[in-house]
N, C-alpha and C positions, 0 to 999 in steps of 0.2 A: 399431453402437452408436447408441442414441438418446440425445441429449444436449439437455437443456433448459438454457438459459443466458441470462443478461442480455445477453450478446453474441451476435451473429449470426455463425455461421461458415459458410463455403462447404461444400457437400457434398463429402465425400471421394471418393465414388463406389465402385462395386464394384471388386474386384481381379480382373482378367481375365488369362487365360493369354496373351491377345494384346494386352494393355493398352498395350504400347509400340510396336505396329506402326503404320505409317502407315495412314490410313483406306482407301486404295486396296488395299493389301495385305490388310487385314482383310476387305474386301468379297469379294475373290477367294477367300479361305479360307472365308468364310461360305457363299458359293454352292457351293463345292466340297463342304462338309459336307452341304448340302442334297442335292446330286447323289448323294453316296454313300448317303445314307439312302434316296433314291428308287430307286436302281439295284441294291440288294443282291440277288444271286441267291438266296442262302440266308439267311433272316431271322435276325439275331442275337437273343439272348435279350432278354427284356423289360427287364432291368436295364441292359444296354448301350444299348438304344434310349433309355431314360429319361435316361441320362447325356448322350447326344448332344443330345437336345432341350433338356436343361438348359443345355448349353453354348451352343446357339443362342439361347436366351432371354437369357443373359448378353450375347451379342454384340449383339442388338437393343437391350438396355438401354443398352449403351455408346454406341450410335448415337442415343440419345434416343427410340427408338421403343418407348414403354412398353407400348402396347396389344399390339404384336407380341410383345414379350418375355413379357408375361403369358400370351399364347396358348401359347407354347412351354413355359413353366413348367407350365401346366395339362396339356398333352399329356404332358410328362415324368411328372407325377404320376399320370396315367391308366395309365401303364405300371408305375410303381413308387410307390404311395402313401406308402411309408416313406422316400422320398428327401427328407430334411429340408432339404438345401441348396436344393432347388428350392422347397419350401414357404416357407422363410425368405425367399428373394428375392422370391417372389410376394407375401408379406406386406408387404415393403418397397415393392413396386410399388404396392400398394393405398394404403399410407401416402403415397407420392409423389402419388397422385391424390386424396388427402384422403378416400378411401373407408374410413373407420375401422370401419364395420360389417363389411365383408368382411375387412379386415385383422385384426379381432379373431377372426373365425372361423378364419383360418389360424394365428394366434398360439395359440389354444386347442388346435388340433390339434398344433402343435409342442410345446406344454407337455405334452400326453399322451404324445407320443413320446419326449420328453426331460425327464422330471421332474427338478427340481432344477437345470436349466440356467439360470444367472443371466443370461446374455445374452438368452435368450428371455423370461425373466420381466421383465427391464427393458423389452424391447420391448412386451410386453403391458401393463405398467404405463403406459408412454407413451401407448399407444393409448387406454387407459381415461381417462387425464387429458384427452385431446382430446375425449372424449365426456362430459366433466364428471363422471365417476365418480371423484371425487378420493379419497374415503375408501378405495375398493377399490385404487386405484393406490398410495396411501401404504402400505396393508397389504402389498401385494406387495413394494414397495421395502424395507419393514421386514423381511420374510422373507429377502430377499437379503442385507441387512446383518447379519442374525443368522448367516448362513453365512459371509459375507465382509465383515467390518466395514470393509475398505479399498476396497470397490467404489466408485470415484469417480462412476460414472454414477448409481448409486442414491443416493449422498450428495447430489450436486448437484441431481438432479431432485426429490428429497424437499425439499431446502432451498427451491427455487423454489416448490413447491406450498405449503409452509408460509408462505412470504413472501406469496403471493397471498391466503392466508387470514388475513393480518395476524398470524400467530403468529411474530413476529420473533425472539423469544428462541430458539425451536427452529431457525429458519433460521440464525441466527448460530452456534448450536452446531454445526450440520452443516457450514457453510462452514469453521469453524475446524478441524473434523476433517479436511476435505479438505487443508488446507495442512499439517497434521501428517503426512499420508501423502505429499503431493506439494507440496514447498516451492516449486516453480516454477509452480504453478497460478495464473497471473495473474488469470484471470477471477474466482476466489474472493477474491483480494485486492481487486479492484474491488467486487465485490458486498458484501463486508464493510465496505469504506469507505463505500459509499452507505448501507448499513443503519445503521451506527454513527452517521453524521452525522444521518440522518433520525430516529434515536431520541435525539438529543441527547448522545451520547457522542462529543463532537467530537474529543478528543485521540486516541482509538483509531481513529476514522475517518480522521483526517489521516495517522496512521502507515501504515495499510493503503493509502491512496491514493498516498502517496509511494512506497511499494514498487512499486505498479503503474505509476506515471508514470515511474519510472526506465527502464522498458522500453518504455512507450507514451506518450511525452510529447506526441504530437499528438492525443490523445483529448480532444475538447472537452468531453465529458460528465464525464470524470474531473476535468478542470480545474475545471469548474463545481462539482462536489461538494467538491473541495478548497477552493474559494473559500467555499462555505457553511460548511465546517468551521472555517476560519480566522475567518470572521465570527462564528461561535459562541463562539470564545474571545477575541473582540475584538481580533484582530490585523488591523486594518483595512487597513493599508498592504499587507500580504502578500495579504490577501483581494482587494483591488482589482487587484493584479498577476495573481492567478489568474483573476479575472473577465476582465481584458484578454486573457489568453492564450486563454481559452475563446472569446471574441468574435473574436479574431484568426483562430482556426481555423474558426469558423462565426459570421459576423456576424449571420445571420438568426435571432436569438433575442430576441424582444421582451421576454420575461419576465426574461431575464438582464440586459438593459439597464436594466430597471426596478429589479432588485435592486442593481445598481451605483449607480443614482440614489439609492436609499434610503441607502446608506452615505455617498455624497458630500453629501447634503442633511441627513441626520440625525446622522451620526457625525463625519465629517471636516469638515463645514461648509465645503464648497467649492461655493458656489452657481453659479458659472459652469460648471464641469464637470458639476455635478449637473443643471443645466437642459438641457445638451446631451444627457446620457444619458436624461433623462426624455423629451425630444422624440423621441429615437431610438426609445424604447419605444412612444410613442404613434403615431408614424408607421408603425410596423410592425403596428399593430392591437391594442396592449395596451388592454384595456377593463375591467379589474377595478376597478369603481367604488369598492368598499369600500377596497381597497388604496390607490388613488389619493387618496381622501379622507383616509385616515389619514396618508398621506405629506404632503399639503399642510397638514394641521392639526398635524402632529407638531412642527414647528419653523418659525418664520417666517424662513426663510433666503432665500426668493425674494420679490421684490416682488409684491404682490397683482396688479398689472397684468400681470406676466409670466405668472403662473399662469392668470389669466383668459384671456389671449390664447391660451395653449397649449390650454386646455380647449375654448375656442371653435373654434379652428382644427381640432381633431380631433373635435369634436362630442361631448365628454364632459360628461354631465349628472350632477353629483354628487348631485343630489336624486332621481335615478332609483331606484325601488324595487327593480327587478330587477338583480341583480349578475351580470354575465357573468364567465365564467372568464378567467383570465389566458392569456397566450400558450400555444397548444397545444404548441409545440416544447419549451418549458421543462417542461411537464407530462409529456412523453414521457421526460424524463430522470429521472422519479421512479418508484420501484416496480420490481417484478421483471421488467417487460417481457413480451414475447411468447414463446411456446413456439417453439423452433426444433429442427431435427433434423439429425443427420448421417446420411448414407447408410451402409449396412452395409459392414462389412469381411467380405464373403462369400467363401467358397472359389470359385475361378474354374472349376475343373474337377472334376466329380464323380468320385469313386472314386480320387482321387490319395492 
């Protein structure tokens, strides 16, 4: 399964017939299989040979030897070009190496051999998305969803692609469909929370994030978006608590310190704590001149000398024409994030 998500998940790996063996035992078996292939007195038929090479490919993939595994998958296919399991795993090996051109060739072949196979179509759509062929990827996901409206992979990946295109209404619709089919899909609750808050639908965003945080309370990004939602509905005490929790989990967030300073200086009117938060942001490299200028002019809660001293200390020139971006870590917490992938759940032994 290829899965595009706001969250990064570890690869699940192939399922192998020998997946639970100790590595030493596995190596013994692997070399034994090679020996058998090399010493056969009467050659087995091509289909049986293809299956053996396919299993060898799986074994080398398990050991992290991608090149060797690809070689054996290719040998298997030379004996039996219709062995879809070998082509499927070869396709994933190309994906693992970021060779999306070669992966597409294999995926197209699989599609011809297995028309209407939604897992293969999802893989092809993912590959196309990595090649920036977004419209074709979305079209394939749409075909999958016509046949199987509950296909979580197609729903999720389509939602992410629409989000990247800033078609947030469509993304929200698809994420909501996911939780209708899978009420335990926490990633979709998180994504909906971030989307709703970023679109100004703060109450909806808070509700989704609270569901997510019940299971993942140590997610500093989710705590940050909760804080932003609470700030949006002017629940400043709760917002500050969520900001503090986010910073407790990851203190190195200059933009978040600045957001906290904004509330303390402009809303709660606590200049002492506000100055501390502002200095933390500046000391970490926060240099959004426009935002800093708006903060210092928004309300005179700090003595002018204190402001001037801070700006001088961190070399902030409010008259600068070029406005640099805020803390990059905070910016990483916005938007649909990067494309990630799960390794395939492939059959371990051909012909079983």
